[in-house]
PAGU-832847 format. One line per field, with one value per residue: residue in three letters; x, z, y of N, C-alpha, C in turn; residue number from 0. Coordinates in Angstrom, 3 decimals, padded with zeros to 6 digits, always signed. Layout:
kelum = ala ...
nc1 = X ...
nc3 = Z ...
nc2 = Y ...
cac1 = X ...
cac3 = Z ...
cac2 = Y ...
cc1 = X ...
cc3 = Z ...
cc2 = Y ...
zaba = NUM ...
This chain:
kelum = met val gly arg val ala asp glu val ile leu ser ala asp glu arg ser phe leu glu ala gln ile arg arg his lys ala pro arg ser leu ser asp arg cys arg met ile leu leu cys ala glu gly leu gln ser lys glu val gly ala arg leu gly val his glu his thr val gly lys trp arg arg arg phe val lys asp arg ile glu gly leu thr asp glu tyr arg pro gly arg pro arg thr
nc1 = +014.019 +011.895 +008.504 +005.831 +004.643 +001.842 -001.235 -002.051 -004.606 -006.760 -009.231 -012.176 -014.220 -016.926 -016.788 -015.646 -017.670 -019.750 -018.665 -018.375 -021.053 -022.124 -020.979 -022.256 -024.906 -027.582 -028.882 -027.187 -025.352 -023.209 -020.806 -020.308 -020.026 -017.739 -015.853 -015.900 -014.828 -012.233 -011.268 -011.378 -009.465 -007.228 -007.028 -006.090 -003.473 -002.448 -000.819 -001.650 -001.303 -001.483 -004.108 -005.533 -004.903 -006.180 -008.877 -009.303 -009.000 -007.434 -004.355 -004.220 -006.858 -007.497 -005.779 -006.927 -009.442 -008.556 -007.192 -009.372 -010.978 -009.347 -009.242 -011.996 -013.391 -016.157 -018.019 -016.513 -016.607 -018.814 -020.319 -019.365 -021.220 -021.735 -021.171 -023.509 -025.762 -027.829 -027.081 -028.603
nc3 = +006.487 +007.106 +007.435 +008.769 +006.590 +004.627 +004.479 +001.482 -000.717 -002.595 -004.905 -005.810 -008.762 -008.066 -005.484 -006.055 -007.654 -005.769 -003.839 -005.384 -006.021 -003.506 -003.005 -004.872 -004.067 -002.735 -000.347 +001.269 +004.307 +005.316 +006.566 +005.688 +002.913 +002.877 +003.875 +001.836 -000.254 +000.770 +000.670 -002.072 -003.041 -001.716 -002.992 -005.413 -004.949 -003.422 -000.621 +002.900 +003.984 +001.735 +000.897 +003.121 +003.033 +000.656 +001.276 +003.609 +006.152 +008.986 +008.659 +010.247 +010.562 +007.979 +007.818 +009.762 +008.608 +006.290 +007.278 +008.519 +006.277 +004.740 +006.460 +007.006 +004.680 +002.850 +004.961 +007.036 +006.885 +008.094 +010.968 +014.215 +016.845 +019.871 +023.371 +025.982 +026.542 +023.818 +021.471 +021.617
nc2 = -016.295 -018.931 -019.710 -021.756 -024.314 -023.893 -025.721 -027.389 -026.507 -028.295 -028.423 -030.236 -030.505 -030.353 -029.234 -026.736 -025.591 -025.487 -023.699 -021.360 -020.922 -020.336 -017.879 -016.284 -016.446 -014.617 -014.947 -016.300 -016.612 -013.950 -014.600 -017.226 -016.863 -015.269 -017.078 -018.960 -017.439 -017.111 -019.776 -020.320 -018.502 -019.487 -021.923 -021.111 -020.911 -018.865 -017.312 -017.288 -014.739 -013.072 -013.606 -012.724 -009.981 -009.221 -009.695 -008.346 -009.464 -011.083 -012.902 -015.176 -015.884 -016.697 -018.903 -020.563 -021.254 -022.428 -024.716 -026.032 -026.535 -028.248 -030.410 -031.138 -030.626 -029.285 -029.289 -028.320 -025.581 -024.522 -022.948 -023.981 -025.502 -023.772 -024.000 -023.195 -020.426 -019.401 -016.756 -013.523
cac1 = +013.332 +010.764 +007.472 +005.207 +004.098 +000.384 -001.855 -002.434 -006.041 -007.063 -010.691 -012.812 -015.122 -018.148 -016.492 -015.459 -018.972 -020.490 -018.104 -018.725 -022.494 -022.365 -020.573 -023.270 -026.220 -027.904 -029.385 -026.145 -024.780 -021.979 -019.643 -020.056 -019.512 -016.355 -015.033 -015.800 -013.852 -010.904 -010.864 -011.124 -008.176 -006.195 -006.906 -005.305 -002.070 -002.024 -000.498 -002.657 -001.075 -002.020 -005.566 -005.998 -004.790 -007.223 -010.224 -009.404 -009.041 -006.097 -003.837 -004.528 -008.234 -007.411 -005.159 -007.906 -010.440 -007.829 -006.995 -010.664 -011.440 -008.516 -009.594 -013.409 -013.925 -017.231 -018.630 -015.652 -016.828 -019.968 -020.025 -019.535 -022.095 -021.017 -021.913 -024.076 -027.000 -027.733 -027.025 -029.899
cac3 = +007.513 +006.532 +008.402 +008.541 +005.252 +004.672 +003.842 +000.104 -000.968 -003.932 -004.993 -006.870 -009.568 -007.282 -004.403 -006.645 -008.064 -004.546 -003.250 -006.247 -005.894 -002.213 -003.113 -005.679 -003.416 -001.956 +000.971 +002.027 +005.362 +004.924 +007.073 +004.822 +001.618 +003.100 +003.994 +000.496 -000.982 +001.289 +000.183 -003.514 -003.229 -001.264 -004.025 -006.499 -004.568 -002.674 +000.789 +003.810 +004.136 +000.535 +000.924 +004.167 +002.556 -000.366 +001.844 +004.789 +007.383 +009.462 +008.064 +011.122 +010.238 +006.733 +008.151 +010.499 +007.692 +005.374 +007.983 +008.699 +004.979 +004.359 +007.341 +006.947 +003.387 +002.882 +006.291 +007.931 +006.744 +008.873 +012.354 +015.178 +017.935 +021.057 +024.585 +026.672 +026.090 +022.461 +021.342 +021.411
cac2 = -017.053 -019.642 -020.063 -023.051 -024.511 -023.958 -026.886 -027.125 -026.664 -028.805 -028.525 -031.012 -029.665 -030.142 -028.302 -025.407 -025.049 -025.166 -022.483 -020.228 -020.697 -019.697 -016.478 -015.586 -016.483 -013.421 -015.311 -017.000 -015.766 -013.248 -015.326 -018.377 -016.408 -014.843 -018.289 -019.544 -016.615 -017.461 -021.098 -020.216 -017.831 -020.428 -022.948 -020.525 -020.987 -017.691 -017.512 -016.741 -013.297 -012.418 -013.742 -011.821 -008.599 -008.991 -009.747 -007.501 -010.263 -011.432 -014.130 -016.308 -016.267 -017.457 -020.185 -021.376 -021.806 -023.312 -026.002 -026.705 -027.042 -029.401 -031.529 -031.550 -030.198 -028.284 -029.275 -027.565 -024.148 -024.086 -022.602 -025.053 -025.134 -023.319 -024.298 -022.041 -019.814 -018.847 -015.303 -012.848
cc1 = +012.065 +009.795 +006.940 +004.657 +002.585 -000.108 -002.289 -003.919 -006.224 -008.563 -011.118 -013.733 -016.403 -017.926 -016.345 -016.805 -019.818 -019.992 -018.460 -020.216 -022.817 -021.986 -021.641 -024.633 -026.454 -028.341 -028.371 -025.629 -023.447 -020.734 -019.299 -019.491 -018.072 -015.420 -014.850 -014.804 -012.430 -010.410 -010.572 -009.785 -007.023 -005.962 -006.127 -003.816 -001.559 -001.720 -001.575 -002.520 -001.665 -003.544 -006.157 -005.961 -005.876 -008.604 -010.389 -009.581 -007.601 -005.653 -004.107 -005.954 -008.251 -006.829 -006.108 -008.887 -009.796 -007.649 -008.307 -011.192 -010.652 -008.910 -011.012 -014.114 -015.063 -017.856 -017.810 -015.876 -018.016 -019.534 -020.250 -020.475 -021.265 -021.844 -022.496 -025.339 -026.828 -027.676 -028.416 -029.689
cc3 = +006.917 +007.640 +008.125 +007.128 +005.382 +003.983 +002.431 -000.081 -002.414 -003.970 -006.097 -007.637 -008.796 -006.166 -004.940 -007.041 -006.842 -003.948 -004.074 -006.158 -004.575 -002.242 -003.855 -004.997 -002.575 -000.542 +001.803 +003.121 +004.912 +005.359 +006.170 +003.477 +001.750 +003.193 +002.639 -000.355 -000.547 +000.685 -001.313 -003.792 -002.786 -002.318 -005.237 -006.175 -003.812 -001.227 +001.646 +003.966 +002.947 +000.520 +001.949 +003.727 +001.527 +000.251 +003.099 +006.087 +007.775 +008.858 +008.929 +010.887 +008.969 +007.002 +008.868 +009.539 +006.657 +006.021 +008.143 +007.387 +004.573 +005.183 +007.073 +005.640 +003.575 +004.271 +007.282 +007.873 +007.543 +010.300 +013.238 +016.273 +019.160 +022.291 +025.189 +026.017 +024.681 +022.498 +021.150 +020.654
cc2 = -017.665 -020.018 -021.459 -023.123 -024.689 -025.219 -026.502 -027.422 -027.088 -029.074 -029.482 -030.061 -029.356 -029.129 -026.880 -024.805 -024.689 -023.850 -021.248 -019.902 -019.988 -018.216 -015.679 -015.514 -015.240 -013.764 -016.086 -016.069 -015.160 -014.019 -016.516 -017.935 -015.907 -016.043 -018.958 -018.761 -016.963 -018.763 -021.046 -019.536 -018.731 -021.515 -022.428 -020.514 -019.781 -018.054 -016.853 -015.235 -012.538 -012.461 -012.785 -010.366 -008.275 -008.865 -008.906 -008.268 -010.607 -012.761 -015.353 -016.813 -017.119 -018.843 -021.121 -022.042 -022.717 -024.695 -026.753 -027.266 -028.270 -030.620 -032.053 -031.210 -029.188 -028.175 -028.463 -026.066 -023.633 -023.772 -023.810 -024.568 -024.777 -023.658 -023.014 -021.527 -019.229 -017.324 -014.730 -011.561
zaba = 0 1 2 3 4 5 6 7 8 9 10 11 12 13 14 15 16 17 18 19 20 21 22 23 24 25 26 27 28 29 30 31 32 33 34 35 36 37 38 39 40 41 42 43 44 45 46 47 48 49 50 51 52 53 54 55 56 57 58 59 60 61 62 63 64 65 66 67 68 69 70 71 72 73 74 75 76 77 78 79 80 81 82 83 84 85 86 87
């Protein structure tokens, strides 16, 4: 049984260096560094299930960030603004 085909992640040299730099940065938010790790592993050709198992997240989470990166590139990895009152 074959599932949906995942979007292929192809990184430019600038994108790869940015993602690797975000992982090394100590002041980068944890959520952003996790997303950068996901994208780098996806660029190596791993499936979402394999990436999720390595990083301890669900494969649907990996698929979400993979799709957003393919659509919006680096800007797609940031959190979107949510309506309503800010968190406290």
